C-alpha positions as CSV (number, residue, x, y, z in Angstrom):
1,Q,-6.3,-12.5,-19.8
2,V,-5.9,-12.7,-16.0
3,Q,-5.4,-16.2,-14.6
4,L,-5.1,-17.3,-11.0
5,V,-3.2,-20.6,-10.4
6,E,-3.2,-22.2,-7.0
7,S,-0.7,-24.8,-5.6
8,G,0.2,-26.4,-2.4
9,G,-2.9,-28.5,-1.4
10,G,-2.6,-32.0,-0.2
11,S,-3.4,-34.4,2.5
12,V,-2.2,-33.9,6.1
13,Q,-3.1,-35.2,9.6
14,A,-5.0,-33.1,12.1
15,G,-2.6,-30.6,13.7
16,G,-0.4,-30.4,10.6
17,S,0.3,-27.5,8.3
18,L,0.1,-26.7,4.6
19,R,1.0,-23.6,2.7
20,L,-1.1,-22.6,-0.3
21,A,0.2,-20.3,-3.1
22,C,-1.7,-18.4,-5.8
23,V,0.1,-16.8,-8.7
24,A,-1.7,-14.2,-10.8
25,Y,-0.8,-14.4,-14.5
26,G,-1.6,-11.8,-17.2
27,V,-1.7,-8.8,-14.9
28,S,0.2,-5.6,-15.6
29,Y,0.1,-4.6,-11.9
30,S,-1.0,-6.5,-8.7
31,I,-4.6,-7.3,-8.0
32,N,-5.1,-5.2,-5.0
33,C,-7.8,-7.1,-3.2
34,M,-7.2,-11.0,-3.1
35,G,-8.4,-13.7,-0.9
36,W,-9.3,-17.2,-0.3
37,F,-12.6,-19.1,-0.3
38,R,-13.2,-22.7,0.5
39,Q,-15.9,-25.2,-0.2
40,A,-16.5,-28.5,1.5
41,P,-18.9,-31.1,-0.1
42,G,-22.4,-30.2,0.3
43,K,-21.7,-26.8,1.8
44,E,-21.7,-23.3,0.5
45,R,-18.5,-21.4,-0.4
46,E,-17.0,-19.8,2.7
47,G,-14.8,-16.8,2.7
48,V,-11.5,-17.7,4.6
49,A,-9.2,-14.7,4.4
50,R,-8.6,-11.6,2.3
51,S,-5.7,-9.2,1.9
52,Y,-5.2,-5.8,0.4
53,M,-2.0,-4.9,-1.3
54,D,-0.8,-2.8,1.5
55,G,-0.8,-5.8,3.8
56,I,-4.0,-5.2,5.7
57,T,-5.7,-8.7,6.2
58,D,-9.0,-10.1,7.5
59,Y,-10.0,-13.6,8.6
60,A,-13.0,-15.7,9.1
61,D,-13.6,-16.5,12.9
62,S,-13.2,-20.2,12.0
63,V,-9.6,-19.7,11.1
64,K,-8.3,-16.8,13.1
65,G,-5.1,-17.6,15.0
66,R,-4.5,-20.7,12.8
67,F,-4.3,-19.3,9.2
68,T,-2.1,-16.4,7.9
69,V,-2.6,-14.8,4.6
70,S,0.3,-12.9,3.0
71,R,1.4,-11.7,-0.4
72,D,4.5,-10.9,-2.5
73,N,3.4,-8.1,-4.8
74,T,6.7,-8.3,-6.7
75,K,5.8,-11.9,-7.7
76,N,2.0,-11.4,-8.0
77,T,1.6,-14.2,-5.5
78,L,-0.8,-14.7,-2.6
79,Y,-0.1,-17.2,0.2
80,L,-2.2,-19.0,2.8
81,Q,-0.3,-20.6,5.7
82,M,-2.6,-23.0,7.4
83,N,-1.4,-24.3,10.8
84,S,-3.2,-26.5,13.4
85,L,-5.3,-27.9,10.7
86,K,-8.5,-29.7,11.7
87,P,-10.7,-32.2,9.8
88,E,-13.3,-29.5,9.3
89,D,-10.8,-27.5,7.2
90,T,-11.1,-30.2,4.5
91,A,-12.3,-28.4,1.4
92,M,-11.4,-27.2,-2.1
93,Y,-9.6,-23.9,-1.6
94,Y,-10.0,-21.1,-4.2
95,C,-7.9,-18.1,-4.7
96,V,-9.9,-15.0,-5.7
97,G,-9.2,-11.4,-6.7
98,K,-10.7,-8.1,-7.7
99,F,-9.7,-4.5,-8.3
100,V,-11.4,-2.4,-5.7
101,S,-10.6,0.2,-3.0
102,R,-9.4,-1.0,0.4
103,N,-12.7,0.0,1.9
104,D,-14.6,-2.1,-0.7
105,C,-12.2,-5.0,-0.2
106,F,-13.1,-5.3,3.5
107,S,-16.7,-4.1,3.4
108,G,-19.0,-6.7,4.8
109,S,-18.5,-10.3,4.5
110,M,-16.8,-12.1,1.6
111,V,-19.4,-12.8,-1.2
112,P,-18.4,-15.1,-4.1
113,K,-20.2,-13.3,-6.8
114,E,-18.3,-10.0,-6.0
115,Y,-14.9,-11.5,-7.0
116,T,-13.9,-11.1,-10.6
117,Y,-11.1,-13.6,-10.8
118,W,-11.1,-17.2,-9.6
119,G,-8.5,-19.9,-9.6
120,Q,-9.3,-23.6,-10.4
121,G,-9.0,-24.6,-6.8
122,T,-6.6,-26.9,-4.7
123,Q,-7.8,-29.7,-2.5
124,V,-7.0,-29.7,1.1
125,T,-7.8,-32.9,3.1
126,V,-7.3,-33.2,6.8
127,S,-7.6,-36.5,8.4
128,S,-8.3,-37.2,12.1
């Protein structure tokens, strides 16, 4: 059974940095399409970043230039480096994954129901 486990959330002041990690357990080979969603209280889940196993990445406009998604396929681990954090980045961050082609991984916007695997979430709080 595939399980995604996130870590690295916490509280930080505006302008600070955090690095999230997501380890995939129970997989025989790397989940080729992985990414991060976030959800703030009272808001819908928002796709933040996605990554294919060959290193191709894509970001939401709200985080471009500040967040970097990367992965270590040998460790089945996905990372999200978050710099220049803003109070509006405060949310629960979820790691997601699915086995699809590269084209399907980046086709259209990130839709929650299209992802097979979800982590339990890690809280990020940014204070002003």
